C-alpha positions as CSV (number, residue, x, y, z in Angstrom):
1,M,0.0,0.0,0.0
2,E,1.1,3.5,-0.8
3,S,1.2,6.4,1.6
4,F,-1.3,9.1,0.6
5,D,-2.5,12.6,1.6
6,K,-5.5,11.9,3.8
7,E,-6.3,15.6,4.2
8,Q,-6.5,16.0,0.4
9,L,-8.9,13.0,0.3
10,K,-11.0,14.6,3.0
11,K,-11.2,17.8,1.1
12,E,-12.4,16.0,-2.0
13,A,-14.8,13.9,0.0
14,K,-16.4,17.0,1.5
15,K,-17.2,18.4,-1.9
16,L,-18.3,15.0,-3.2
17,L,-20.7,14.3,-0.4
18,K,-22.6,17.5,-1.1
19,I,-23.7,16.2,-4.5
20,K,-27.2,14.9,-4.6
21,G,-28.4,11.8,-6.4
22,K,-29.1,8.3,-5.4
23,T,-28.5,4.9,-6.9
24,R,-29.9,1.5,-6.3
25,G,-26.4,0.2,-6.1
26,E,-24.3,-2.8,-5.6
27,S,-21.5,-1.4,-3.5
28,Y,-20.7,-4.9,-2.1
29,L,-19.0,-5.5,-5.5
30,I,-16.4,-2.9,-4.8
31,G,-15.6,-4.8,-1.6
32,L,-15.4,-8.1,-3.5
33,Y,-13.0,-6.6,-6.0
34,L,-10.7,-5.2,-3.2
35,K,-10.7,-8.6,-1.4
36,K,-9.7,-10.4,-4.6
37,K,-7.0,-7.9,-5.3
38,Y,-5.6,-7.1,-1.8
39,G,-7.1,-9.6,0.5
40,R,-9.1,-8.9,3.7
41,R,-6.4,-6.5,4.9
42,G,-6.9,-4.2,1.9
43,V,-10.7,-4.3,2.4
44,K,-10.2,-3.4,6.1
45,K,-7.9,-0.5,5.3
46,V,-10.5,1.1,2.9
47,E,-13.3,0.6,5.5
48,E,-11.2,2.3,8.2
49,V,-10.5,5.4,6.1
50,V,-14.1,5.7,4.9
51,S,-15.3,5.3,8.5
52,E,-13.0,8.2,9.5
53,I,-14.4,10.4,6.7
54,F,-18.1,9.4,7.5
55,K,-17.3,9.8,11.2
56,K,-19.2,6.6,11.8
57,P,-18.4,2.9,11.3
58,F,-18.5,1.7,7.7
59,S,-18.2,-1.8,6.3
60,F,-19.0,-3.3,2.9
61,P,-22.4,-5.1,2.8
62,K,-22.2,-8.8,2.6
63,G,-25.1,-9.4,0.2
64,R,-27.0,-7.6,-2.5
65,P,-28.8,-4.8,-0.8
66,R,-31.2,-3.1,-3.2
67,E,-32.1,0.0,-1.2
68,W,-31.4,3.5,-2.5
69,Y,-28.4,5.4,-1.2
70,P,-26.3,8.3,-2.3
71,E,-24.2,7.6,-5.4
72,A,-21.5,9.9,-3.9
73,K,-20.9,7.1,-1.3
74,D,-19.8,4.6,-3.9
75,V,-17.7,7.2,-5.7
76,L,-16.0,8.1,-2.4
77,I,-15.2,4.5,-1.7
78,I,-13.6,4.2,-5.2
79,L,-11.7,7.5,-4.6
80,T,-10.4,6.2,-1.3
81,A,-9.1,3.0,-2.9
82,K,-7.4,5.1,-5.6
83,Y,-5.6,7.1,-3.0
84,L,-4.7,4.2,-0.8
85,F,-3.4,1.9,-3.5
86,N,-2.1,4.5,-6.0
87,W,-4.6,3.4,-8.7
88,K,-4.0,4.4,-12.3
89,E,-6.6,4.6,-15.0
90,K,-6.2,0.9,-15.8
91,D,-7.1,-0.1,-12.2
92,L,-10.3,2.0,-12.4
93,F,-11.1,0.5,-15.8
94,D,-10.6,-3.0,-14.4
95,L,-12.9,-2.2,-11.4
96,G,-15.6,-1.1,-13.9
97,K,-15.2,-4.4,-15.8
98,F,-15.4,-6.5,-12.6
99,H,-18.5,-4.6,-11.4
100,A,-20.3,-5.2,-14.6
101,L,-19.3,-8.9,-14.9
102,H,-20.4,-9.7,-11.3
103,S,-23.6,-7.6,-11.3
104,F,-26.7,-9.7,-11.0
105,T,-28.7,-7.0,-12.9
106,I,-26.2,-7.0,-15.8
107,K,-26.3,-10.8,-16.1
108,I,-30.1,-10.5,-16.5
109,L,-29.7,-7.7,-19.0
110,I,-27.2,-9.7,-21.1
111,K,-29.4,-12.7,-21.0
112,F,-32.5,-11.0,-22.4
113,F,-31.0,-8.2,-24.5
114,V,-28.2,-10.1,-26.4
115,S,-28.0,-8.0,-29.6
116,E,-26.1,-4.8,-30.1
117,R,-29.2,-2.9,-31.1
118,R,-31.2,-4.1,-28.0
119,I,-28.4,-3.1,-25.6
120,F,-28.4,0.3,-27.3
121,E,-32.2,0.7,-27.2
122,N,-32.6,-0.4,-23.6
123,A,-29.6,1.6,-22.1
124,S,-31.8,4.5,-20.9
125,D,-34.3,2.1,-19.2
126,Y,-31.5,0.4,-17.3
127,W,-30.1,3.7,-16.1
128,D,-33.6,4.9,-14.9
129,K,-34.1,1.8,-12.8
130,H,-30.8,2.3,-11.0
131,F,-30.4,6.1,-10.7
132,D,-32.7,8.9,-9.6
133,F,-30.7,11.5,-11.5
134,G,-29.0,11.9,-14.8
135,S,-29.6,9.8,-17.9
136,L,-27.9,7.4,-20.2
137,E,-28.9,8.0,-23.8
138,G,-28.3,6.0,-27.0
139,A,-27.2,8.8,-29.3
140,E,-26.2,6.9,-32.5
141,F,-26.2,3.3,-33.7
142,N,-24.4,2.4,-36.9
143,E,-24.7,-1.4,-37.6
144,K,-22.9,-1.2,-41.0
145,E,-19.8,0.5,-39.5
146,R,-20.2,-1.4,-36.3
147,Y,-20.3,1.3,-33.6
148,L,-22.7,3.0,-31.2
149,V,-22.6,6.1,-29.2
150,L,-23.8,6.4,-25.6
151,R,-24.0,9.6,-23.6
152,I,-24.2,10.0,-19.8
153,K,-25.9,13.4,-19.0
154,G,-26.3,15.1,-15.6
155,Y,-23.6,13.0,-13.9
156,K,-20.8,15.0,-12.5
157,L,-19.3,13.5,-9.4
158,H,-15.6,12.8,-9.9
159,P,-13.2,12.0,-12.8
160,V,-12.4,8.6,-11.3
161,M,-15.8,7.4,-12.8
162,C,-14.7,8.0,-16.4
163,P,-12.4,5.0,-16.7
164,F,-14.8,3.1,-14.4
165,Y,-17.6,3.5,-16.9
166,R,-15.3,2.7,-19.9
167,G,-14.6,-0.6,-18.2
168,Y,-18.2,-1.1,-17.3
169,F,-19.4,-0.6,-20.9
170,Y,-16.5,-2.7,-22.2
171,A,-17.4,-5.7,-20.1
172,I,-21.1,-5.6,-21.0
173,C,-20.5,-5.2,-24.7
174,S,-17.7,-7.8,-24.8
175,C,-20.3,-10.3,-23.4
176,A,-23.1,-9.3,-25.7
177,F,-21.5,-8.2,-29.0
178,K,-20.0,-10.1,-31.8
179,G,-16.3,-9.5,-32.3
180,E,-13.6,-7.6,-30.4
181,V,-14.9,-4.5,-28.5
182,S,-13.2,-1.1,-27.9
183,V,-14.6,1.8,-25.8
184,E,-13.4,5.4,-26.0
185,E,-14.6,8.4,-24.1
186,T,-14.7,11.1,-26.7
187,K,-16.3,13.8,-24.6
188,C,-16.1,14.5,-20.9
189,I,-18.0,16.8,-18.6
190,F,-14.8,17.4,-16.6
191,K,-13.1,18.7,-19.7
192,G,-15.8,21.3,-20.5
193,D,-18.2,19.1,-22.6
194,P,-21.9,19.1,-21.8
195,Y,-21.9,15.3,-21.1
196,H,-19.8,12.1,-21.1
197,E,-19.8,10.5,-24.5
198,F,-18.5,7.0,-25.2
199,I,-18.0,5.4,-28.6
200,I,-18.2,1.6,-28.6
201,K,-16.9,-0.3,-31.6
202,W,-17.1,-4.0,-32.3
């Protein structure tokens, strides 16, 4: 584990936790990823730092809780792991892949919406069932040239989520699409664009 600036993390957390918006999330998957990568000691370290920031005990849930809770909470956990373990973009991308591949909801989505077009057409419905803010829009679908464009609007929490969602989309599309998949973020709200835009090619 790397040393890190805890005060800087606390400053970022203070801003982050003011952002409204809830998710019907699966934060236990972040704990599973940390356990796989760092063992129980790594999980404990993240829990200790997050507990200090929340000023109350925190531990990863053991099952699949489906209640609504602030999306900022999950982002803070990911940001804490980034600071603690000196994560780079690839680590955040890998977390996004893991999250998608182990999500019960995504397994159902892939089972019933197995074509490229149906994934594209149902993206907004999936988002609306799991977030009470923002939107995921299918902006363009080109079957001939084998690409589609997705846009996340109204979601501005922290840049760590950009590579996370690249990995998330990559995992889903790698399972559902024919051929090798690539995902590129071509617009980013943290770079002055009005939304996050991802081009997915297969």
